[in-house]
N, C-alpha and C positions, 0 to 999 in steps of 0.2 A: 551570474547565471550561466549554467552549462548548456551546450548544444543538445546533449543527451545525458540523461541521468539513469543509471542502472541501479535499481533499489534491491537490496537484500541479495547482492551477487556474491558468489564464492570468490573471495579475494586471495590471490597468492602474490605477496608483495616482493618476492625475490630476496628477502633477507635471510631465508632459512627458517624463519618462524613458521608455525603451522598456519594453514589457511584459516580464514574466518569469513563470516558473512558480514557484508557491509555495503554501503552505497559508494558508487564510483562515478565521478563526473568526467565527461569527455567534452573537450573544447577544441575546435579547429582540427578535429581528426586525431587528437592526441589525448591520452589520459591526463587530465589536468591534476587530479589529486583524489585520494579517497575523500569522499564527501561526508560531512557530519550531518546526519539526518535532521538533527535539531535546528541546523542553520539553513537548510535548503527548503524553501517553501514550495508547496505543491500548488501550482496555479494552472488554470486552464483558460485557453482562448476558445470562444464558442466556435464549434465546428458546424453547427446547424443553426438556422434562424428559427423563427416561430412557426413557419409553415411545416406541415407534416409531409414527409417523404417516406418512401419504403425503406430507404437506408436508415433514416432517423428512427423509424418505428422498430426495425430489427435491432439497432443499437440499444434502444430503450428496453426491449425485451431482454436482451443479454445482460444489460446493466442491472435490471430489476432482479433477474435470477441470481446474479453474482452478489448483489447486495443482500438478498434473502439468505444466501449461504453464509455470508460473513456474519450476519446477525445470529444465525443458528450456531456457527462455530464459536462465536464469542459467548453465547449462552452456555454451551457445553463446558468451556473452560471456566466460566463463572461457577458452575455447579461443582466442578472438580476441585477448584481452589478450596472449597469448604470440606471436601471429603478426604483429603490427604493429611496424615499425621505429621509427615516430614515437612519441616518448615522450608527446606531448600526446594522440594518439589512444588510446594505452594507458591514460592517466589517465582520459579520458572513458569508455572502455569499462569500466574498473574501477568508476567511480562508478555507471554504469548497472547493473552486476552487483550492487552493494551495494543499489541500489533494488529490484531483482528479488528479492534475498534477503529484504529487509524485507517486500515484498509477500507472499512465501511464509510468513513468520513470522506476519503478520497473519491470513492465511487459516487457518493451523494453529491459532492462538490462538482464532479464532472456532469452528472445528470442535471443539477440545478443550473449550471452555467449554460447548458444546452437546452434549457426549457423542457426537460423531460420529467421533472418532478412537480406534480401538481399540489 
């Protein structure tokens, strides 16, 4: 497990290859290695308990708005997947939609862990 995990960062690996988007793990203040998204689980430790505080309520409002936007974005990509004749464009849109769905799941997991999702 990394101390910090940067997801979907612009990675310049120093080999002369073009940059790419990827996950980068930092451990002990040093870049440990580019991380494979499939092998790095997203887990949360509860920040808030079951009592309501102004900070928790503000966090809940923000998370609810972001989750609604992720749902909306995923829906738009879903519609576009069916409207393109180019198979490559459909494949790219499908990958983006999967990313949006993953973002939504991460937000939901955070909210659920912090007793914000009823």
